[in-house]
N, C-alpha and C positions, 0 to 999 in steps of 0.2 A: 208151137207156141211163138207168138210173135215176141221179139225182144223188146226190153223195157226202153222206153224213149230216154234220150240222153240230153244232156245240156246243149249239143250241137244241133240236135232236132229241133229243140225250142228255138234256139237262134235262127235257124233257117225258117221255121213257120212265123217267126216274129218279124222277120226280115231285119235282123239286127246282128252284131257281132257275139262271140260267145263270151267276151269280156264284159259285154253289156248285161248280158243275162246273169253273169256272176255278180254283178254290182247289184242288181235287182233282188238277188237272193239274199245279199248281205244288207239289204235295206239301206243302201247308200243314197245320200242326198244329191249325188252327182247326177243321177239320172232323171230326165224329165217326167213329170207325171203322165204324159201321154205315152211314153216309151214304156214307163212301168206298166201301165195298163195293158199295152199290146203284149208284153211278155208274159204278164199273168194270164192274160186270155189264151196264149197259145199253149201254156202250161196246162191250163185246165181242158183244152180240147184235145191235147196229146194224152193227158193222163199222167204227166210228169210228176213224180214225188220226188222232193229234194232229200237226198240221203244225208242228213245231218251228221250221222255217226262217221260217214266217211270224211266228211268236212272237218270233223273235230281232229282227224289226224293231220290237217293242214293247218289247223288253228288252234291257238291256245284258248280261244273264247268258245265255249260250246253253245252258248246262247240258251242254256237250261239254268233256271233260277230256282232254288229250293226255298219254299215259303213254309215256315214251321210257326204253328199257331197253339198257344196254350189251351184254348177251350173253344172248340167250334161249335159247342152246344149253345153257347152264349150268342144271341143273335147279332150283337155289335161286332163280335170278332169274325163271324160268318159275313157279314156285310163288308168288313174291312178287307178280309181274304178275297172275296169276290171282285171287289173294286180294284184291288191290286193286280190280281190275275188278269182282269180285262185290260188294265192299263199296260201291263207287260206285254201281253198278246199283241196289243195294239203297236208296240215298239219292236215287234218281231221275235219276242223272246217266249219260249215255252216254260211252263211253270208245274212243278210237282208240289203238291201241298200235303202236309202231314199234321195231325192234331195230336197233341201230346197229353191232353187231358189232365194238365196240371202236375205231370209226373216227371221229375228231373231225370230219372233212369230211362224212361221211354223217350225222352227228349235226346239224351245222348246216343241212344240207339238208332233213332230215325236220322238224326243229323250225320251219325256216321255212315249210315247207308247212302245218304245222299252224296257224302264226300267220296265214297268208293265209286259212285256212278258219275263222277266227274262234273257235278254242278259247277257252273261259272261263278256264282255268288250265292249268298244265302240273305234272307230276311227273316228276322227271328223275333217273335213275340214270346218271350221266354216264359217257362213256368218258374214258380217260385221255390226257394229251397236250394240245396247245394247243387249248382249247376256247373262246378268246375270242369267236370269231365267233357261237357260240351264245348265249353269255350278253349280248353286244352286242346282237344281235337281239331277245331277250326284253326287255332293258332299253328299247329303242326302242319296243317294242309295249306296254309297261307292262302285261304279263299276269302275274298272281300265279304264282309259281313255287316248288315245293318240292323241294329237293335231298334224296334219299334214298339211303341206304347208302353213297355216296361224296360228299365235299365237293370239288367241283370248283372252285367260286369262293368265297373267304373272306368275302364281303359277307353276313353273316347276316341283317342288317336287310332287304336287298332279296331275297335268296335263302335263306330259312331252311332248316335242315338237321335231318333226323330219321334216327336210327339206333339200332338195339339197342345195350345196354350190353355191347360185346364184351370190355371189359377184366374186367367181373364174370364173364362167361361163361368166360373163360380161366382166371380165379382159381378158380372152383369145380371146373373140370375138372382142372386141376393138383393142387389139394388133394386131390381124390379119388383120383388116381393115387398120391400120396404115401401117403394114408392106407391104400391096399391094398399098400403095401409097397415101391413103386417106389424105387429108389436112385439112378437116372440118368435124368432125363426129358428128351427133345429135342422142340424145336418144329420141325415140317417143313412148309416151304412159306411162300409169301408173298414178295413182292418188296421188297427193302429200300428203306426211305426212304418208303414209302407210308404214308398215315395209318392205313389200315385194318390193316396190318401191325404198325405201332408200337402200335395199340390193342390188337390181340389179343396181342401180345407182353407188353403192360404187366402184366396180371393174372397171366400166366405167370411172368414174372420176379419179381414181389413174393412168389408162393407159394414159389418156390425160394428166395429170399433169407431167408424166414423159416425155412425147413427147412435152411438151410446147404448147399444143393446147387447145384453150377455148372451154369450154363445151357448149351445147346448148340442153336444155331439153324441149321438147313440150309435156306437160302432157295431160292426157285424158283419159276417160274410154277405156280400152283395148279391141276393137272390131274391126272388119272389116270396119264398115262405118266410124270410126274415121281415121283409116288408109287410106282410100280412100280419105277423106277430107284433111288430112295433105299432101297428094302428091301435091295438087295444092298450099297449103300454102309454102311448101318448095321451089316450083318453083317460086313463086311470091315474097315471103318474105325473102328467105334464099337461093338465088341461088348459093351461094359459098359452100353450104353443098354438098359433093360429096359421102358420105357414112351416113348410117343410121343403127343403132342398135335398134331394135324393143323390147318393152316391152315383147311381146308375139308373137306367129305365126299368131294369128288373125289380129293383126295390120299390120304385115309384108305382109299378104295375101292381105289385103285391099290396102296397098300401092302399091303392084304389079298391082293391078286393076286401080288404080288411074294414075299410071305412063303410063299404056298402053293407057288410055284415052287421056293422054297429049301428047303422042309420045315420051316420054322419055324412052331411053334404058336402061334397068335395067342390071347393070354389066359393063356399059360403062359410061353412064351419071351419074349414081347413083348406088352404091353398098349397097345391102340390107343383113342385117342377122337377123334372128327372134330368138326366145327364146322358148324352150320346146321341139321342134322336134316332133311335132305331124304328123300323117302319111299324111296328105294333103300336107305337104312340099315337098315330093318327087314327088307328083302328079301335082304340080303346073308348069305353063310355064310362065317365065323360072322357072327352079327348084330352091327352096328357100333353102339357107344355113340356118342352125339353131343351136343354142346351145342345146345339148342333155342333158337332166336332168337324162337319163339312168334309168327310173322308175324301170324296173325289178331288176337292181341290187341293187338299192336303198331299195327296198322292203325287200331283204335278210337281211339288218342290221336293220329293224324296230322291 
């Protein structure tokens, strides 16, 4: 059996030094783009595979990022995880992804496993509930961790937090509905007391206050079934509501279905705006307007 090609073989094939190949493997900005391409071409031709496990023994940074998501069944979180994984890959990092299914115990388990396997850092969209076991383990391991989308631990110095500007988004959406002539705007979905609900409500409330319109919040678990049920509630209990800002797109898509069942014309009898701008919005009928969180742009700043 032929021996596996080494970094020296790659250097010889590319016509560069061994240290230059090492810099390319580390994604160093010190290497010119043309030289980088020559090295990568030589690696491909020789079938060279970088042994990152061995490199770990020489470096404290393994280049492996743990991405822990609370609910990958939700298309928004799936799109977020995919975009982040692609961005990390472009930066030379490998990503291991886990879905916790909104289960704090499962979250603690998968985070513990990632820490045992030596991840360099964690990006965590946390489950709700008692997640102290998760953050205690991370603190003991002293692994850099970024909270995204949900703030589960208030210690921003140890666990910084990144999230789109939900308040600004809800403000713009509500202002838009009012500009279209809406006289009663309801906010549908979101569990009371949670930070993300408060944030998305704040812009909505500010816009209504400026317009002199009384708010109406119909809270609930943000999913399609809830939106479908609320369509009937709005028609029966709040017939004066002529516009709705939904907590997320799943609620909005369910509301579209409910309105169709009732014979209500979306865009005429009731205006609807979703939140998150998942891909399904453009495929729905009628097409669903939604607040875009611009995930790809947000990731550049994480």
